[in-house]
C-alpha positions in Angstrom: 0.2 0.2 0.0 2.6 2.5 1.3 4.4 1.5 -2.2 1.4 2.3 -4.3 0.7 5.8 -2.9 4.6 6.4 -3.6 4.1 5.4 -6.8 0.9 8.0 -6.9 3.0 10.9 -5.6 5.4 10.6 -8.3 2.8 10.0 -11.4 0.5 12.8 -10.6 2.8 15.6 -10.7 4.0 14.5 -14.0 0.1 13.9 -15.2 -0.6 17.4 -14.5 2.4 18.5 -15.7 1.5 16.8 -19.2 -2.2 17.4 -19.0 -1.7 21.4 -17.7 0.0 21.7 -21.5 -3.4 20.9 -23.2 -5.8 23.8 -22.8 -9.2 22.4 -22.9 -11.8 23.6 -25.8 -15.5 23.9 -25.6 -17.8 23.9 -28.1 -20.5 26.3 -28.1 -23.1 23.9 -26.5 -20.5 22.8 -23.9 -18.5 25.2 -21.9 -16.8 23.4 -19.0 -15.4 25.4 -16.1 -11.9 26.0 -16.4 -9.3 26.2 -13.9 -6.3 28.6 -13.3 -4.2 26.4 -14.2 -5.8 25.6 -18.0 -7.5 22.3 -16.9 -11.0 22.1 -16.4 -12.7 21.9 -12.7 -14.2 17.9 -13.4 -10.1 16.7 -14.3 -8.4 18.9 -11.4 -11.3 17.0 -9.3 -10.6 13.2 -10.8 -6.6 14.4 -10.2 -6.8 15.4 -6.6 -8.7 12.1 -5.9 -6.1 10.2 -7.5 -3.9 11.7 -5.3 -5.9 11.2 -2.0 -7.8 8.2 -2.0 -10.1 9.2 0.8 -11.4 12.2 -1.2 -13.1 9.1 -3.3 -15.5 8.2 -0.5 -16.0 11.9 0.8 -17.0 12.4 -3.3 -19.3 9.5 -3.2 -21.0 10.8 -0.3 -21.5 14.1 -1.6 -22.7 12.5 -5.0 -26.0 11.5 -3.0 -26.6 14.7 -1.8 -26.6 16.3 -5.5 -29.2 17.0 -7.8 -29.3 15.0 -10.8 -29.3 18.4 -13.1 -27.8 21.4 -12.3 -29.6 24.1 -13.8 -27.5 27.6 -14.2 -30.0 30.3 -15.8 -32.7 30.6 -19.0 -32.9 32.9 -21.6 -35.3 33.9 -24.3 -33.3 35.6 -27.6 -32.7 38.1 -28.3 -32.6 39.7 -24.5 -30.1 38.2 -22.6 -31.4 39.9 -19.1 -35.3 40.2 -19.2 -37.1 37.0 -20.9 -39.7 38.5 -23.0 -42.2 36.6 -24.6 -45.2 37.9 -26.8 -48.2 35.1 -26.6 -49.2 33.5 -29.6 -45.4 34.5 -31.3 -42.7 31.4 -31.7 -39.5 32.3 -29.0 -36.0 30.7 -28.8 -35.7 29.5 -25.5 -32.5 28.4 -24.1 -31.6 26.6 -20.7 -28.0 26.5 -19.9 -27.4 23.7 -17.4 -25.0 20.5 -16.7 -25.5 16.8 -15.7 -23.9 16.2 -12.1 -24.3 12.5 -11.7 -23.7 11.0 -15.0 -23.4 11.5 -18.5 -27.5 12.0 -20.0 -29.6 10.9 -22.7 -33.4 12.2 -23.0 -35.5 15.0 -23.6 -35.8 18.5 -22.4 -39.3 19.6 -23.0 -42.1 22.1 -21.2 -45.1 20.6 -18.9 -48.4 20.3 -21.1 -50.0 23.2 -23.1 -53.3 24.0 -23.2 -54.3 25.2 -27.1 -57.4 27.2 -26.8 -60.2 26.5 -29.2 -59.5 23.0 -29.4 -59.2 19.5 -27.5 -55.7 19.1 -27.5 -52.6 20.4 -25.3 -49.0 19.9 -26.4 -45.3 20.2 -25.4 -42.6 21.7 -27.1 -39.1 19.5 -26.7 -35.7 18.2 -28.1 -33.0 15.6 -27.5 -30.7 16.4 -24.8 -27.6 14.7 -24.4 -25.3 15.9 -21.6 -21.8 14.8 -20.6 -21.3 14.6 -16.8 -19.9 18.0 -15.3 -19.8 19.6 -18.3 -22.0 22.9 -19.1 -24.5 22.5 -22.1 -26.7 25.2 -23.8 -29.8 23.4 -25.0 -32.0 26.4 -27.4 -35.7 25.1 -28.6 -38.5 27.4 -30.4 -41.6 27.4 -28.1 -45.0 29.2 -28.6 -47.3 30.7 -25.8 -51.2 30.7 -26.8 -51.5 33.3 -23.6 -48.7 35.1 -22.1 -50.5 37.3 -19.8 -49.9 36.5 -16.1 -47.3 34.1 -16.9 -44.1 34.3 -14.8 -42.6 30.6 -15.0 -42.7 28.1 -18.2 -42.2 24.5 -16.6 -39.7 22.5 -18.3 -38.3 19.1 -17.7 -35.7 16.3 -18.0 -37.1 13.4 -18.7 -36.3 9.9 -20.6 -37.8 8.0 -23.0 -40.2 5.6 -22.0 -40.5 7.4 -18.2 -43.2 8.1 -16.4 -41.9 10.7 -14.4 -39.5 13.5 -15.2 -35.9 13.3 -13.6 -36.0 16.8 -12.7 -38.3 20.1 -13.1 -36.9 23.9 -13.5 -38.8 27.0 -14.0 -37.9 29.2 -17.0 -38.6 32.5 -16.3 -40.3 34.6 -18.8 -41.6 38.3 -18.6 -44.8 38.6 -20.9 -44.9 41.5 -24.0 -48.2 43.3 -24.5 -49.7 42.2 -27.7 -48.9 45.8 -29.2 -45.4 46.1 -28.1 -42.5 45.6 -30.0 -38.2 44.5 -29.5 -35.6 46.9 -30.7 -32.7 45.5 -30.5 -29.7 47.1 -30.8 -25.8 45.8 -32.2 -22.9 48.2 -31.0 -19.3 47.4 -31.5 -18.6 49.0 -28.2 -20.7 50.1 -25.5 -24.3 50.5 -26.0 -25.2 52.8 -23.1 -25.9 56.0 -25.6 -28.8 54.0 -26.3 -30.4 53.4 -23.1 -32.0 57.2 -22.8 -34.6 56.5 -25.6 -36.7 54.0 -23.4 -37.6 57.3 -22.0 -38.4 59.2 -25.0 -41.9 60.1 -26.0 -41.0 58.2 -29.4 -41.3 54.8 -27.2 -44.1 55.5 -24.9 -47.9 56.5 -25.3 -48.5 60.6 -24.9 -51.3 60.2 -22.7 -49.3 58.1 -20.1 -48.9 59.4 -16.8 -44.4 59.2 -16.8 -44.3 59.2 -13.1 -46.3 55.8 -13.2 -43.5 53.7 -13.8 -46.0 50.4 -13.8 -48.4 51.9 -16.4 -45.6 53.1 -18.4 -43.7 49.7 -18.6 -47.6 48.1 -19.5 -47.9 50.7 -22.4 -45.0 51.3 -23.8 -44.9 51.0 -27.7 -40.8 49.9 -27.9 -38.7 47.7 -25.5 -34.6 48.7 -26.4 -33.0 45.3 -25.7 -29.1 46.2 -25.2 -26.5 43.1 -24.9 -24.6 42.8 -22.1 -21.6 41.6 -24.4 -21.9 43.9 -27.2 -20.1 41.8 -29.4 -21.6 38.4 -28.8 -25.1 39.5 -29.1 -27.6 36.5 -28.0 -29.7 36.4 -31.7 -32.5 34.3 -32.2 -31.4 31.0 -35.1 -34.7 30.4 -36.3 -35.9 32.9 -38.4 -39.4 32.6 -37.5 -38.6 33.9 -34.1 -38.0 37.4 -35.1 -41.3 38.0 -35.4 -41.2 40.4 -32.0 -38.6 42.5 -33.5 -39.8 45.6 -34.9 -36.8 47.5 -35.4 -32.7 47.1 -35.5 -30.2 49.5 -34.7 -26.8 48.3 -36.0 -23.8 50.7 -35.0 -20.4 49.5 -36.1 -21.4 45.6 -35.1 -18.8 43.7 -37.6 -21.1 41.9 -40.1 -18.7 38.6 -39.4 -19.6 38.3 -35.7 -23.0 36.6 -36.6 -22.9 33.4 -38.0 -24.1 32.4 -40.9 -27.9 30.7 -39.5 -28.2 34.8 -37.9 -27.2 36.1 -41.1 -29.9 34.2 -42.8 -32.3 34.7 -40.0 -31.6 38.7 -40.4 -32.1 38.7 -44.1 -35.5 37.1 -43.9 -36.7 39.5 -41.5 -35.9 42.4 -43.5 -37.6 41.2 -46.0 -40.5 40.3 -44.6 -40.8 43.6 -43.2 -37.8 44.5 -40.9 -36.5 48.0 -40.3 -32.3 47.7 -40.1 -31.3 51.6 -39.4 -27.3 52.1 -39.4 -25.7 54.9 -37.4 -23.1 56.9 -38.4 -21.1 59.9 -37.6 -17.4 59.7 -36.6 -15.2 56.8 -37.6 -15.3 54.1 -40.1 -18.5 52.5 -39.1 -19.8 51.9 -42.8 -16.3 50.5 -44.1 -17.0 47.5 -42.2 -20.0 46.3 -44.4 -17.3 45.8 -47.5 -17.8 42.5 -48.9 -20.6 41.4 -46.3 -23.7 39.6 -46.3 -25.6 43.0 -45.8 -23.3 45.3 -48.8 -26.0 43.9 -51.7 -28.7 45.6 -49.9 -27.5 48.5 -48.7 -28.8 51.6 -49.9 -25.4 53.5 -50.3 -21.5 53.4 -50.0 -19.2 55.3 -47.7 -17.4 57.4 -49.8 -14.8 58.3 -47.2 -15.5 61.7 -46.8 -16.6 62.4 -43.5 -17.0 66.2 -42.6 -18.6 68.6 -39.6 -22.0 70.2 -39.9 -22.0 73.8 -39.6 -23.8 76.5 -37.7 -26.7 76.5 -40.8 -26.7 72.5 -41.4 -27.0 72.2 -37.0 -29.5 75.3 -37.2 -31.8 73.6 -40.3 -31.5 70.1 -38.4 -33.4 72.2 -35.2 -35.7 73.4 -37.4 -36.8 70.3 -38.9 -37.6 68.0 -36.4 -38.4 70.4 -32.7 -39.2 69.2 -29.5 -42.6 66.7 -29.4 -45.6 68.5 -27.3 -46.4 67.7 -24.1 -49.5 66.2 -22.8 -52.5 68.6 -20.5 -53.3 66.6 -17.3 -56.9 66.5 -16.8 -58.0 64.6 -13.3 -61.4 64.3 -11.8 -63.4 67.1 -10.9 -63.4 65.9 -7.4 -59.7 66.1 -7.1 -59.6 69.4 -9.4 -61.1 72.3 -8.7 -59.7 73.8 -12.2 -61.1 70.6 -14.1 -63.7 72.7 -16.1 -60.9 75.4 -17.1 -58.8 72.8 -18.3 -61.6 71.1 -20.4 -62.5 74.0 -22.0 -59.1 74.7 -22.6 -59.0 71.3 -24.3 -62.0 70.9 -26.2 -63.4 74.6 -26.5 -66.1 76.0 -24.1 -69.5 73.8 -23.8 -67.5 70.6 -25.3 -66.1 68.0 -23.8 -66.0 63.8 -23.5 -68.8 63.5 -21.6 -70.7 64.7 -25.4 -69.1 62.8 -27.0 -67.2 65.7 -29.3 -63.1 65.1 -29.8 -61.2 68.0 -29.1 -60.1 69.7 -31.9 -57.2 68.6 -34.3 -54.0 70.9 -32.9 -50.3 70.7 -34.8 -48.4 71.8 -31.4 -45.0 71.2 -31.3 -42.4 73.0 -29.2 -40.2 76.2 -30.3 -36.7 74.2 -32.4 -34.3 74.0 -29.2 -30.8 74.5 -30.4 -28.1 72.0 -31.0 -25.1 73.1 -29.1 -21.6 70.8 -29.5 -18.9 71.1 -26.9 -15.7 72.9 -27.8 -14.1 71.4 -29.7 -16.3 68.6 -30.7 -18.3 69.3 -33.7 -21.3 66.8 -34.8 -19.5 64.5 -37.7 -21.9 63.2 -40.5 -20.4 60.2 -42.4 -20.1 60.5 -46.2 -22.4 58.4 -48.4 -22.8 58.2 -52.1 -26.4 56.9 -52.9 -27.1 53.9 -55.1 -29.4 54.0 -57.9 -33.3 53.5 -56.7 -32.0 54.7 -52.7 -34.1 57.6 -51.4 -31.9 60.7 -49.6 -33.3 62.1 -46.5 -32.0 65.8 -46.7 -31.6 67.8 -43.4 -34.1 70.5 -43.7 -36.0 70.1 -47.3 -34.8 69.8 -50.9 -30.8 70.7 -51.5 -29.9 70.2 -48.0 -27.0 68.0 -46.3 -27.9 64.4 -46.5 -28.6 63.2 -43.2 -29.8 59.7 -44.4 -30.2 57.3 -47.3 -32.5 54.8 -47.1 -34.3 51.5 -49.5 -37.2 49.1 -49.7 -35.4 45.3 -49.3 -38.5 43.8 -49.3 -41.1 44.8 -47.3 -38.7 46.0 -44.9 -36.0 49.1 -45.5 -32.4 49.7 -45.1 -31.3 53.1 -43.2 -28.5 54.5 -43.3 -28.3 57.7 -41.1 -25.1 60.3 -41.5 -24.9 61.5 -38.4 -24.5 59.4 -34.5 -27.7 59.8 -32.6 -25.6 59.5 -29.3 -23.4 62.3 -29.7 -23.7 64.2 -26.9 -24.5 67.0 -29.1 -27.5 65.1 -30.0 -28.2 63.1 -27.0 -29.2 66.0 -24.9 -31.2 68.3 -28.0 -34.7 68.7 -26.9 -35.8 67.6 -30.5 -33.5 64.2 -30.7 -37.2 62.4 -29.4 -39.1 63.8 -32.9 -36.1 62.8 -35.0 -35.8 59.0 -33.5 -39.2 58.6 -34.2 -39.4 60.0 -37.5 -36.4 58.6 -38.8 -35.3 55.7 -36.3 -38.6 54.2 -36.0 -40.9 55.6 -38.6 -43.6 55.9 -35.9 -46.5 57.9 -37.3 -48.1 60.7 -34.9 -50.8 59.4 -32.8 -53.1 61.5 -34.2 -52.9 60.5 -37.7 -53.8 57.0 -36.9 -56.8 55.6 -35.4 -55.5 54.8 -31.7 -57.3 51.8 -29.3 -57.9 52.6 -25.9 -56.7 51.0 -22.8 -59.5 51.3 -19.9 -59.6 50.3 -16.3 -61.7 51.2 -13.4 -59.7 54.8 -13.1 -57.5 55.0 -15.6 -57.9 55.7 -19.9 -55.1 55.4 -22.0 -54.8 55.4 -25.7 -52.5 53.7 -27.6 -50.9 52.8 -31.1 -51.8 49.6 -32.0 -49.0 47.2 -33.2 -49.6 47.4 -37.3 -48.7 51.0 -36.8 -45.7 50.1 -34.9 -44.0 47.4 -37.6 -43.8 46.6 -40.6 -43.3 43.0 -40.3 -46.3 40.9 -42.0 -46.6 37.0 -43.0 -49.6 37.3 -45.6 -51.3 34.1 -43.8 -51.2 35.5 -40.8 -51.8 39.3 -41.0 -54.4 39.5 -44.4 -57.5 40.6 -42.7 -56.2 39.7 -39.2 -59.0 39.8 -36.3 -58.7 42.5 -33.5 -59.5 42.6 -30.4 -62.9 42.5 -29.1 -64.1 46.0 -27.8 -65.3 46.6 -24.3 -67.5 49.3 -22.8 -66.0 52.6 -22.4 -65.2 54.1 -19.0 -67.0 57.3 -17.6 -65.5 59.8 -19.5 -65.1 62.3 -16.2 -62.9 59.5 -14.5 -60.3 59.7 -17.0 -57.0 61.2 -15.7 -55.6 62.4 -19.1 -56.5 63.6 -22.2 -54.1 63.9 -25.1 -54.0 67.5 -27.0 -53.5 66.1 -30.0 -56.7 62.9 -29.9 -57.4 60.7 -32.9 -60.1 62.0 -35.0 -61.2 58.9 -36.7 -61.4 57.1 -33.3 -60.8 53.8 -32.1 -61.0 50.5 -30.4 -61.7 50.5 -26.7 -60.0 47.3 -25.1 -61.0 47.1 -21.5 -58.0 46.6 -19.4 -57.2 46.8 -15.8 -53.5 47.2 -15.0 -53.6 47.4 -11.6 -54.0 50.9 -10.4 -55.4 49.4 -7.5 -52.6 47.9 -6.1 -52.6 45.0 -8.0 -50.8 43.2 -10.4 -50.4 44.9 -13.7 -52.8 43.3 -16.5 -51.3 43.3 -20.3 -53.4 45.5 -22.2 -55.4 43.5 -25.0 -54.3 45.4 -28.0 -53.6 44.9 -31.8 -50.6 43.1 -32.9 -48.5 41.7 -35.9 -47.6 38.1 -37.1 -49.6 36.5 -34.6 -50.1 32.8 -34.9 -54.5 32.7 -34.7 -56.3 29.8 -35.9 -59.3 32.4 -35.9 -57.6 34.4 -38.7 -59.4 34.7 -41.8 -56.9 33.1 -43.7 -56.9 29.9 -41.3 -60.3 30.0 -41.1 -60.5 30.2 -44.9 -58.1 27.0 -45.1 -60.0 25.1 -42.6 -63.6 25.5 -44.5 -61.9 24.5 -47.9 -60.5 21.3 -46.3 -63.5 20.4 -44.2 -65.5 20.9 -47.4 -62.8 18.6 -49.4 -63.0 16.0 -47.0 -66.9 15.3 -48.0 -67.6 14.7 -43.9 -70.0 17.0 -43.0 -71.4 17.9 -39.1 -74.8 16.6 -39.0 -77.4 19.0 -39.3 -79.2 20.4 -36.2 -82.7 19.2 -37.7 -80.8 15.8 -38.1 -79.9 15.5 -34.3 -83.2 16.7 -33.3 -85.2 14.0 -35.4 -82.9 11.0 -34.0 -83.5 12.4 -30.1 -87.4 12.7 -30.8 -87.8 8.8 -32.4 -85.2 7.7 -29.7 -87.7 9.4 -27.3 -90.8 8.0 -28.7 -89.6 4.7 -29.3 -88.3 4.3 -25.7 -91.3 5.1 -24.0 -94.7 5.6 -25.1 -94.1 3.1 -28.2 -91.6 0.3 -26.0 -94.4 0.5 -23.4 -97.3 0.1 -25.8 -96.0 -2.7 -27.4 -95.1 -4.9 -24.3 -98.3 -4.1 -22.4 -101.1 -4.2 -25.0 -99.2 -7.2 -27.6 -96.9 -9.1 -25.0 -98.8 -8.4 -22.3 -95.7 -8.4 -20.0 -95.2 -4.6 -19.4 -92.0 -5.5 -17.6 -90.4 -6.6 -20.6 -90.0 -2.8 -21.5 -86.7 -3.1 -18.9 -85.7 -5.6 -21.7 -85.9 -3.7 -24.7 -84.5 -0.4 -23.5 -80.6 -1.7 -24.5 -81.4 -3.2 -27.2 -83.0 -0.2 -28.6 -80.3 1.9 -27.6 -78.2 0.2 -29.2 -80.2 -0.5 -32.6 -80.5 3.5 -32.7 -76.7 3.5 -31.7 -75.5 1.6 -34.9 -78.3 3.6 -37.2 -77.2 6.5 -36.7 -73.5 5.6 -37.6 -74.1 3.9 -40.4 -76.3 7.1 -41.7 -73.8 9.5 -40.8 -70.9 7.3 -41.9 -69.1 8.5 -44.8 -66.3 6.4 -46.7 -63.7 7.7 -48.1 -62.4 4.5 -49.9 -59.4 4.8 -47.8 -58.3 4.0 -44.2 -56.2 7.5 -44.1 -56.0 10.2 -46.0 -54.7 14.0 -46.0 -55.6 16.9 -47.8 -53.4 19.9 -47.8 -53.8 24.0 -48.8 -50.6 25.6 -48.4 -49.6 29.2 -48.9 -46.4 30.1 -50.2 -45.2 34.1 -50.0 -42.4 35.8 -51.9 -40.7 39.1 -51.3 -39.0 41.0 -54.7 -36.1 39.0 -55.9 -35.5 37.0 -52.4 -34.9 33.4 -53.3 -36.4 32.1 -50.4 -40.0 31.6 -49.7 -42.7 31.7 -46.2 -44.8 28.7 -46.4 -47.5 28.2 -44.2 -49.2 24.6 -44.8 -53.0 24.0 -44.0 -53.9 20.4 -43.2 -56.4 17.9 -42.4 -55.8 13.7 -41.5 -58.9 11.4 -41.9 -58.7 7.7 -40.4 -61.3 5.0 -40.7 -60.1 4.0 -37.0 -58.2 5.9 -34.2 -54.8 6.6 -35.1 -51.9 8.5 -33.7 -49.4 10.2 -36.6 -46.3 11.6 -36.5 -45.4 14.2 -38.8 -41.7 14.8 -40.0 -40.0 17.1 -41.9 -36.2 15.8 -42.2 -35.2 18.1 -44.7 -36.9 21.5 -43.2 -35.0 22.1 -40.2 -36.7 25.6 -40.2 -40.5 23.8 -39.9 -42.6 24.6 -37.3 -45.8 23.0 -36.4 -48.6 22.9 -34.1 -52.4 21.2 -33.8 -55.2 23.4 -36.1 -58.0 24.5 -33.9 -61.1 23.8 -35.2 -63.2 26.3 -32.7 -65.8 23.1 -32.3 -64.2 21.9 -28.6 -66.9 21.6 -26.1 -66.1 21.6 -22.2 -65.9 18.3 -21.0 -64.3 16.3 -24.1 -61.3 13.9 -23.3 -57.9 15.9 -24.2 -55.0 14.5 -26.3 -51.7 15.6 -25.8 -49.2 16.3 -28.8 -45.2 16.4 -28.8 -43.6 19.2 -31.0 -39.8 18.3 -31.1 -37.1 20.7 -32.6 -34.5 18.8 -32.7 -32.7 16.4 -34.3 -35.8 16.0 -36.7 -38.4 18.7 -36.5 -41.2 16.7 -35.8 -44.7 17.1 -34.7 -45.8 13.0 -32.5 -48.7 12.0 -31.2 -51.1 13.9 -33.4 -54.5 11.9 -32.7 -57.1 11.3 -35.4 -60.3 10.0 -33.9 -62.2 7.6 -36.0 -64.0 8.6 -38.9 -63.1 12.4 -38.1 -60.9 15.0 -39.2 -57.9 16.3 -37.0 -56.1 19.0 -38.7 -52.6 21.0 -37.9 -50.7 23.8 -39.9 -47.0 24.3 -40.2 -44.5 27.2 -41.3 -41.4 27.1 -42.7 -38.3 29.0 -44.6 -38.5 27.7 -48.5 -35.6 28.0 -50.8 -36.4 27.9 -54.3 -34.6 27.8 -57.6 -35.0 31.5 -58.0 -37.5 34.3 -57.5 -40.8 35.5 -59.2 -39.6 39.2 -60.2 -40.8 42.7 -62.2 -38.1 43.1 -64.5 -38.4 47.2 -66.2 -36.2 47.5 -69.7 -37.1 50.7 -70.1 -40.9 50.7 -70.3 -41.4 47.5 -71.1 -42.4 45.8 -68.2 -42.1 41.5 -67.6 -43.1 39.3 -65.1 -40.6 35.9 -65.2 -41.1 33.1 -63.3 -37.6 32.1 -61.9 -39.6 29.7 -59.0 -39.5 26.1 -60.9 -43.4 26.6 -60.2 -46.7 26.2 -62.8 -48.7 29.2 -61.9 -52.2 29.2 -62.7 -55.0 32.0 -62.7 -52.0 34.0 -62.3 -53.3 38.1 -61.2 -51.4 41.0 -61.2 -52.3 43.5 -58.5 -51.3 46.9 -58.0 -51.6 49.1 -55.2 -51.8 52.8 -56.5 -53.5 54.8 -53.6 -56.0 54.5 -51.0 -58.6 52.7 -52.1 -57.2 52.4 -55.5 -56.3 49.4 -56.9 -56.0 47.7 -60.6 -56.4 44.0 -61.7 -55.1 42.5 -64.3 -55.5 38.8 -65.3 -52.6 37.2 -66.5 -53.7 33.2 -66.8 -51.1 30.1 -66.6 -47.6 31.2 -66.3 -45.3 28.0 -66.8 -41.7 27.6 -65.1 -39.0 30.0 -66.4 -41.8 31.8 -68.8 -41.5 35.4 -69.2 -45.1 37.3 -69.3 -45.0 40.8 -71.1 -47.0 43.4 -69.5 -47.5 46.0 -71.8 -50.7 46.4 -73.7 -52.5 44.2 -71.1 -56.0 45.5 -70.6 -57.3 45.6 -66.6 -59.4 42.5 -65.9 -60.4 40.7 -63.3 -59.8 37.2 -62.3 -62.2 34.4 -62.4 -64.2 34.1 -59.5 -63.8 30.2 -59.2 -60.8 27.6 -60.1 -61.9 24.9 -62.5 -60.7 21.4 -63.0 -59.4 20.4 -60.2 -59.7 17.5 -57.7 -59.0 18.7 -54.2 -59.2 21.9 -51.5 -60.5 24.9 -53.5 -58.1 27.6 -53.2 -61.1 30.2 -54.9 -61.8 31.9 -51.7 -58.4 31.9 -50.3 -57.0 33.2 -53.9 -59.8 36.0 -53.5 -58.9 37.2 -49.8 -55.4 38.0 -51.1 -56.0 39.9 -54.0 -58.3 42.2 -52.0 -56.0 41.7 -48.7 -54.6 45.8 -48.8 -53.8 47.9 -46.1 -54.1 51.4 -46.8 -50.5 52.9 -44.9 -47.8 54.7 -46.6 -45.7 51.9 -47.0 -47.9 50.1 -48.9 -48.6 52.3 -51.8 -46.7 51.1 -54.7 -47.2 47.4 -53.9 -47.6 45.4 -57.2 -48.3 42.1 -56.4 -48.7 39.0 -57.8 -51.6 36.1 -56.8 -51.6 32.6 -58.2 -52.1 28.7 -57.6 -50.2 25.5 -58.4 -51.4 22.1 -58.0 -49.9 19.7 -55.6 -49.0 20.7 -52.0 -45.2 21.4 -51.3 -43.0 18.8 -50.6 -41.3 18.1 -47.4 -43.6 15.8 -44.6 -43.0 12.7 -43.6 -46.3 10.9 -42.0 -45.8 7.5 -40.0 -47.7 5.5 -40.8 -47.8 5.7 -44.3 -50.9 7.7 -46.2 -53.1 6.0 -48.6 -53.4 9.3 -50.2 -52.5 13.5 -49.8 -53.2 15.8 -52.2 -53.4 19.7 -52.1 -53.1 22.9 -53.7 -50.4 26.0 -53.0 -51.4 29.6 -53.3 -48.7 31.6 -54.2 -48.9 35.6 -53.0 -45.2 37.1 -54.7 -44.8 40.8 -53.8 -42.8 42.0 -56.8 -42.5 45.4 -55.9 -43.1 47.9 -53.0 -43.0 52.0 -53.3 -40.3 53.7 -51.9 -39.5 54.9 -48.0 -42.4 56.9 -46.8 -40.4 60.3 -46.4 -40.3 61.3 -42.5 -41.5 64.8 -43.6 -44.7 63.4 -44.7 -48.1 64.5 -42.7 -48.6 61.2 -41.4 -44.9 61.8 -39.2 -45.0 65.4 -39.1 -48.3 67.4 -38.0 -46.7 70.8 -39.2 -46.1 69.0 -43.0 -48.5 70.4 -45.5 -51.9 68.0 -46.0 -50.9 66.6 -49.4 -47.7 65.3 -48.4 
């Protein structure tokens, strides 16, 4: 024994010296704790045990007291501090953890979450492979149908086939109101200069009391996300988890910091309505973008000719962006003896909210605030050389120095600012609030849009809603999306505040109590964008088309009443008369009742049964949305499954890593019916598992993904000549070109069929309407959905000038694999191609500047 210990004393130092020369490496997914010697904590622990055998016994005793897993933290991208989640949006949840006792192979999943309007619950999960005592980061996409009041999301570690989980962890979440949007700041260095933006009027409703911190937090428009490590931002990797982000502020960050998946997701986000604003000023902030993934989309090139703004240019900038107007407080008359005077000042004599009269619209800004640069620190502007097709935003009107250059990229925009808004001279300028609202956020004046009203027992706040705060849209989700149901307005004499620039068009009234009596804040249910709603118009049209194509019909109420009446007559009077008069044995009626019940059950089943000719069948109606020349499309699937017997299906997407799928609520669930639990697995293969189909009935699910195409469907211009080229590889039928010329002005031109790789000349074509019905197709009828996309428009400045092609192609998009295999799978795909958008709306237009002329 002594000899063995002496050998250990010789070998252990040698081993430590040998291992110290090899620094352990960790992958992105696993980050072992490192010791000062260069060894991991686990390696040092093993070496210590070799030199001290008694430590083995102590370690074994400690292991008995340790939990199987150690959870360090959970995060929801893009915020690495506060885990913001929004109801009906997909988010990327990441859990940082390690296995303490042994290597682990199992799953990380949420507890079942109820899907409203259906008899299904759902778990979100992924495969979990952990190495003992090594930190791992496991990420997966999740969607919460409801977020209000949710503070924790239980997740569990469980092995395959286990009844109970090995350990449960509560991941913290912070709910966002439906109208609130995230603004992400990506900077090369410190980002503290953007923190004051959270207190600007541009990010808050004007009717809000800034001293009420809870109310300001519940109703704010934009939430700024400032990464703790600016050079390592926590970005969502899945392109469909960017829907809650409206703006990204890019301040000198090197593009190579972003991984390839982040770069692709960012490009997709911009094409579907994301707004990327790049900051200029002093320094080579734009030179790092050369030969990057963003370079083809930039509106301008850096000329390298930066300079300082002159005194006249500073005065023109100050005059163009005057400080915003303040809010006039109007409190209840019992608390303020000057209530009547304040009301008269706002509404005019003899007018007020109790008479249902809106106050006059007033364009009142404060006087221009001077910009005062510090001595020796002038305001610098970067030299920008606009590219063809870009729009220049000048300082103080036409002919002024360049303030910004911007261009549309798909539905979104990229803006390159020549100045840096965090420059001390601009940051201390009172007009920075108006500048940020109009140029950076491109947010309209509250008095120029229809506001929603969030009201409680004491407070009423008029708020802008999601469609006015973000350009991001997904056609299958947002086309004629429903608005929250209105609630009765509160007593106007109890309103605490009234905006000096009220909404002239009125707005919805949403009943919300956000806790001014000391209770917990409740989220205001104002309108949002890009929400995964099964009751939205396009999903409803898809559901109706699938039900009609299946041939299965829900028995009518008259049929049900007739069956019930016949059964009651047969069981009671007829049964008794037969047994009493014919059989002369009244007691036999009790024996006949079960026979009658069984006979009626078999008869009703036979009458209501419908034989499809297949044991299992699938109908699918897809929506493929394309943006300008972008070679990727967004695909939405609406799918129905039929089975003659009780079946459990697994729908896998082996070639579609961006696929997301959920059970599709039919809207016909009833209280007390049996609930089933399905599972969405995002890794290693995206799959919807344990999807239950009841005998002789339909079960539906919907899925979304980003799809790579051979090429785009694009409109090409050669002088006055315009042609459409179909590079998608799809046969387009009943193609219709729709042009949005302005509010209420449309032009529709029917083009017919367009073959793959074919060109269609638009010159000389007369406008004519598309046919109302699709003819000669055996499958789900896309006619209603085609009409909806031809007529779905938003009267907003960013939509003016859009040219859209609406068509359909036979057959569903390939991709999903069904287990067990189906006997029949048919469908159609509706194609919505946004061929062109107009220029970005000017920040000096009437919608953004109340002092602008009416025609702008």
